[in-house]
C-alpha positions in Angstrom: 9.6 -45.6 -10.6 7.4 -47.4 -8.0 9.5 -50.5 -8.3 12.7 -48.6 -7.8 11.3 -46.9 -4.8 10.2 -50.1 -3.2 13.5 -51.8 -3.8 15.5 -49.0 -2.3 13.2 -48.6 0.7 13.3 -52.3 1.3 17.1 -52.2 1.3 17.1 -49.6 4.1 14.3 -51.5 6.0 16.4 -54.7 6.0 19.4 -52.8 7.3 17.3 -51.3 10.1 15.7 -54.6 10.9 19.2 -56.2 11.4 19.0 -54.7 14.9 15.5 -55.9 16.0 15.7 -54.5 19.5 16.7 -51.0 18.3 14.1 -51.2 15.5 11.3 -52.1 17.9 12.4 -49.4 20.4 12.4 -46.7 17.8 8.9 -47.8 16.5 7.5 -47.5 20.1 9.3 -44.2 20.7 7.9 -42.7 17.6 4.4 -43.9 18.6 4.7 -42.4 22.1 6.2 -39.1 20.9 3.4 -38.6 18.4 0.9 -39.3 21.3 2.0 -36.0 22.9 0.0 -34.1 20.4 -3.1 -36.0 21.4 -2.3 -35.3 25.1 -2.3 -31.6 24.2 -5.7 -31.8 22.7 -7.0 -33.7 25.7 -5.6 -31.1 28.1 -7.3 -28.4 26.0 -10.7 -30.1 26.3 -10.2 -30.7 30.0 -10.7 -27.0 30.3 -13.2 -26.2 27.5 -15.9 -28.0 25.6 -15.3 -26.4 22.2 -12.2 -25.4 20.1 -13.0 -23.1 17.3 -16.6 -24.3 17.5 -15.7 -28.0 17.3 -16.0 -30.7 20.0 -13.3 -33.0 21.2 -14.1 -36.0 19.0 -14.4 -33.7 15.9 -11.0 -32.2 16.6 -9.6 -35.7 17.1 -11.0 -36.7 13.7 -9.2 -33.8 12.0 -6.1 -34.6 14.0 -6.2 -38.2 13.0 -6.9 -37.5 9.3 -4.2 -34.8 9.0 -1.8 -36.8 11.2 -2.1 -40.0 9.2 -1.5 -38.2 5.9 1.4 -36.2 7.3 3.1 -39.1 9.1 2.8 -41.2 5.9 4.4 -38.5 3.8 7.1 -38.0 6.5 7.8 -41.8 6.3 7.9 -41.8 2.5 9.2 -38.5 1.3 10.8 -36.4 4.1 14.3 -37.3 3.2 14.0 -35.1 0.2 15.0 -32.2 2.4 18.4 -33.8 2.8 19.3 -32.9 -0.8 21.4 -29.9 0.3 23.9 -32.2 2.0 24.4 -34.1 -1.3 24.7 -30.9 -3.3 27.4 -29.5 -1.0 29.3 -32.7 -0.9 29.0 -33.5 -4.6 27.4 -36.9 -4.0 24.3 -35.8 -6.0 26.5 -36.2 -9.1 26.5 -40.0 -8.6 22.7 -40.0 -8.4 22.5 -38.4 -11.9 24.3 -41.4 -13.5 22.3 -44.1 -11.8 19.5 -45.9 -13.7 16.8 -44.5 -11.3 15.0 -41.3 -10.8 16.9 -38.7 -8.7 13.6 -38.0 -6.9 13.3 -41.7 -5.9 16.9 -41.9 -4.8 16.5 -38.8 -2.6 13.2 -39.9 -1.1 14.6 -43.3 -0.1 18.0 -42.0 1.0 18.5 -43.3 4.6 14.8 -44.4 4.6 13.6 -44.8 8.2 10.9 -47.4 8.5 10.6 -46.8 12.2 8.6 -43.6 11.4 5.7 -46.0 10.8 5.0 -45.8 14.5 3.7 -42.2 14.0 1.5 -43.4 11.2 0.0 -46.1 13.4 -0.7 -43.6 16.3 -2.5 -41.2 14.0 -4.5 -44.0 12.3 -5.6 -45.3 15.7 -6.8 -41.8 16.7 -8.7 -41.5 13.4 -10.3 -44.9 13.9 -11.4 -43.9 17.4 -12.9 -40.7 16.2 -14.8 -42.4 13.4 -16.1 -45.0 15.8 -17.5 -42.4 18.3 -18.8 -39.8 15.9 -22.2 -40.4 14.4 -21.2 -40.0 10.7 -23.7 -41.1 8.1 -22.1 -43.9 6.1 -22.8 -42.0 2.8 -20.1 -39.5 3.8 -17.4 -42.0 4.8 -16.2 -42.3 1.2 -14.5 -39.0 1.7 -12.2 -40.3 4.4 -9.8 -42.3 2.2 -9.9 -39.4 -0.3 -8.7 -37.1 2.5 -5.9 -39.4 3.4 -4.7 -39.9 -0.2 -4.9 -36.2 -1.1 -3.2 -35.2 2.1 -0.4 -37.6 1.4 0.0 -36.2 -2.1 -0.1 -32.6 -0.9 2.5 -33.1 1.8 4.7 -35.1 -0.6 4.5 -32.3 -3.1 5.5 -29.8 -0.4 8.6 -31.9 0.4 9.4 -32.0 -3.3 9.1 -28.3 -3.5 11.4 -27.9 -0.5 14.0 -30.1 -2.1 13.7 -28.3 -5.5 14.3 -24.9 -3.8 17.6 -26.1 -2.4 19.0 -26.3 -5.9 18.8 -22.5 -5.7 19.4 -21.8 -2.0 21.8 -24.8 -1.5 21.5 -24.9 2.3 18.1 -24.0 3.5 16.2 -27.2 4.7 14.4 -25.0 7.2 12.4 -23.5 4.3 11.0 -26.9 3.6 10.4 -27.6 7.2 8.3 -24.4 7.5 6.0 -25.8 4.8 5.9 -29.4 5.8 6.2 -29.7 9.5 4.6 -26.4 10.0 1.8 -27.3 7.6 1.4 -30.6 9.4 0.8 -28.9 12.7 -1.5 -26.3 11.3 -3.8 -28.9 9.6 -4.3 -31.0 12.7 -6.7 -28.4 14.2 -9.8 -26.8 12.9 -8.8 -23.8 10.8 -11.5 -21.8 12.6 -9.0 -21.2 15.4 -6.8 -19.2 13.0 -7.3 -15.8 11.5 -9.3 -15.3 8.3 -6.2 -14.1 6.3 -4.2 -17.1 7.2 -7.1 -19.4 6.2 -7.4 -17.7 2.9 -3.7 -18.2 2.3 -3.8 -22.0 3.0 -6.9 -22.3 0.9 -6.1 -20.4 -2.3 -2.3 -20.3 -2.3 -0.9 -23.2 -0.3 -3.7 -25.7 -0.3 -3.3 -27.1 3.2 -7.0 -26.5 3.9 -7.7 -29.5 1.6 -5.8 -31.9 3.9 -8.4 -32.2 6.6 -10.4 -28.9 6.8 -12.5 -28.7 3.7 -13.2 -32.4 3.2 -13.5 -32.8 7.0 -16.3 -30.3 7.0 -18.2 -32.5 4.5 -17.6 -35.7 6.6 -18.8 -34.0 9.8 -21.7 -32.2 8.1 -20.5 -28.8 9.2 -20.7 -25.4 7.6 -17.5 -23.5 7.0 -17.5 -20.5 9.5 -15.5 -18.6 6.9 -18.4 -19.0 4.4 -16.6 -20.8 1.6 -18.9 -22.4 -1.0 -20.1 -26.0 -0.6 -18.2 -27.2 -3.7 -14.9 -26.4 -2.0 -15.4 -29.6 0.1 -14.8 -31.7 -3.0 -11.7 -30.0 -4.5 -9.0 -31.8 -2.5 -8.2 -34.1 -5.5 -7.9 -31.2 -7.8 -5.7 -29.2 -5.3 -3.5 -32.3 -4.8 -3.1 -32.9 -8.6 -2.2 -29.2 -9.3 0.3 -29.1 -6.5 1.9 -32.4 -7.5 2.3 -31.3 -11.1 3.8 -28.0 -10.0 6.2 -29.8 -7.6 7.2 -32.2 -10.4 8.0 -29.3 -12.7 10.0 -27.5 -10.0 12.0 -30.7 -9.3 12.8 -31.2 -12.9 13.8 -27.6 -13.3 16.0 -27.8 -10.2 17.8 -30.9 -11.5 18.4 -29.3 -14.9 20.0 -26.2 -13.4 22.2 -28.2 -11.1 25.9 -27.6 -11.6 28.4 -30.2 -10.3 30.7 -29.2 -7.5 33.5 -30.8 -9.5 34.6 -32.9 -6.6 
């Protein structure tokens, strides 16, 4: 599966790189557009010293961690929400007879390597935050765990969004509410949101395990909502459970798919 993904993604990357000026421009544009989110954070802290009880560099750390995971998932998996177009047109039928996973084919469909500019922007913000925050080196092991688990969580959400479209046929905005909405939500300390919302993204849709719970451990902060300490370490378990559920949903969706007959 990994080999098939890399081959298909490389095919689209070579096609995009055939126009180097356009390729470079789109990379830079993605980098600059993503930087607007950082500008918003800086504007907020130009008028206050704390946001939800967290300082500017701590917020930039959470933004960088969540942004890197989300932008990476956006680069690798976001084309899954285009499946409704293939279902309506009947082109999904051809994917079923090819010697490659339908999930891999959809994830790499019209793969856009220029989205890597957003990954770079978020990674630079994360690197800056880690450089200025006085984080004990014993806690830094959690940072790569956060990034990998966040990538898996967002990838699973895009997979869920694609699977739902086997039922709803034309509702990519449903997936966008989970993925892009979840990406925006996880970029800020969850202490700025209401308790009920935080419970929902902790115990139902585990977005709290992208940057909030593991981020509290890295920063050495207590959860203002009073969750137990062991919750800081459950990101791998949350990512695994969500990924397995998403894989089941995708397989079920493919099995119930009925050809358009076109």
